[in-house]
C-alpha positions in Angstrom: -0.1 0.1 0.0 1.1 3.5 -0.3 0.7 7.0 1.3 -2.5 9.1 -0.2 -0.3 11.5 1.0 2.2 11.5 -0.3 2.7 8.0 -3.0 5.5 6.5 -0.6 4.7 2.5 0.0 3.9 2.5 3.9 3.6 -1.3 5.3 0.7 -0.5 8.3 -1.4 2.2 7.6 -2.4 2.5 10.7 0.9 4.6 11.8 1.8 7.9 10.6 3.6 7.4 7.6 7.1 7.1 8.6 8.0 9.7 4.9 5.6 12.1 5.5 3.6 12.2 8.9 0.5 12.0 7.4 -1.7 9.1 9.4 -5.0 7.1 7.8 -7.9 8.0 9.8 -10.7 5.5 10.4 -13.2 6.9 7.8 -11.2 7.1 4.8 -11.6 5.3 2.4 -9.1 6.8 -0.7 -11.5 6.7 -3.6 -12.1 9.5 -5.3 -14.5 12.0 -4.2 -15.1 12.0 -7.8 -15.9 8.4 -9.3 -18.9 7.8 -9.5 -20.3 4.6 -9.8 -16.8 4.1 -11.2 -17.7 6.5 -13.8 -15.1 10.0 -13.7 -17.1 12.4 -13.0 -14.7 14.9 -14.9 -13.6 13.2 -17.8 -16.8 10.3 -17.9 -14.3 7.8 -19.0 -14.2 4.8 -16.5 -12.2 5.0 -13.3 -9.4 2.8 -13.6 -7.4 3.6 -10.0 -10.2 3.3 -7.7 -8.1 2.7 -4.2 -5.2 3.7 -6.4 -6.4 7.6 -6.5 -2.8 8.9 -5.3 -2.2 7.4 -8.7 -4.4 9.6 -10.7 -3.5 11.5 -12.9 -6.4 14.2 -13.1 -5.2 14.4 -9.4 -2.4 15.2 -10.3 -2.4 17.6 -12.8 -5.0 19.4 -10.1 -2.0 19.5 -7.0 0.7 20.8 -9.5 -1.7 23.6 -10.2 -2.9 23.8 -6.6 -1.4 27.2 -5.0 -1.7 25.1 -1.8 
């Protein structure tokens, strides 16, 4: 499994990421908020990332353009 925040491999999601310190919460499902029944609401194509949302190229592009 990879860290949701930094993408580096982690072995235990119940502790903080050893690379960036991010910690998963109980209510986090790692699914993209733009995925609607398996279809990307932005591209209208089938979502092929599922729980590997950190690998989504749309998410990566949005993060590059984000001022935060």
